[in-house]
C-alpha positions, -999 to +999 in steps of 0.1 A: +323+243-108+298+242-137+260+247-135+230+233-153+195+247-149+165+225-150+129+237-148+106+221-123+068+223-123+046+214-093+066+230-064+045+250-040+062+252-007+096+252+011+093+215+017+092+209-020+125+228-023+141+209+005+129+175-008+143+181-043+174+196-029+182+165-009+171+140-036+190+156-065+222+154-045+219+116-047+223+116-085+257+107-097+279+137-106+258+163-086+281+183-063+256+209-051+220+220-057+200+252-053+162+249-058+140+279-061+103+272-060+093+307-069+113+306-101+105+269-107+142+263-112+168+240-099+205+249-104+226+217-105+263+222-098+288+196-111+324+193-120+336+176-151+306+158-166+270+170-164+246+147-145+223+127-166+191+147-171+170+115-173+182+106-138+172+141-125+139+139-142+133+105-127+139+118-092+116+147-098+089+124-113+091+100-083+079+128-061+052+142-084+071+170-101+078+175-138+113+184-149+124+201-182+157+210-197+143+242-212+117+265-199+082+251-207+058+273-226+028+283-207-004+275-225-028+304-227-064+297-222-089+310-248-118+330-235-150+311-241-173+340-250-206+319-253-201+307-217-195+342-205-226+354-223-247+326-206-233+335-172-240+372-177-275+364-189-283+343-159-269+370-136-290+396-153-321+374-149-314+368-112-310+405-106-342+413-124-360+386-105-347+400-072 
């Protein structure tokens, strides 16, 4: 049996795993599924031909999840130093006033 990994964003509980596990099995060509919410991965097991990724993505989207064929890059937030400066200044004023 062959496997294909797809990356899922939006899972947060065991019910998410169970739902996707059951729903991915309805896609043509899927023989077995193993969903891991902690790793944000679904392993799709198939035989001859890989299931259509668009169909898998559609199933995930229907329930509010995003699916990707490759691991999505995590956007890093920039530190907003002026906002931190304001917050520290306000905190300092409150401490002085106290």
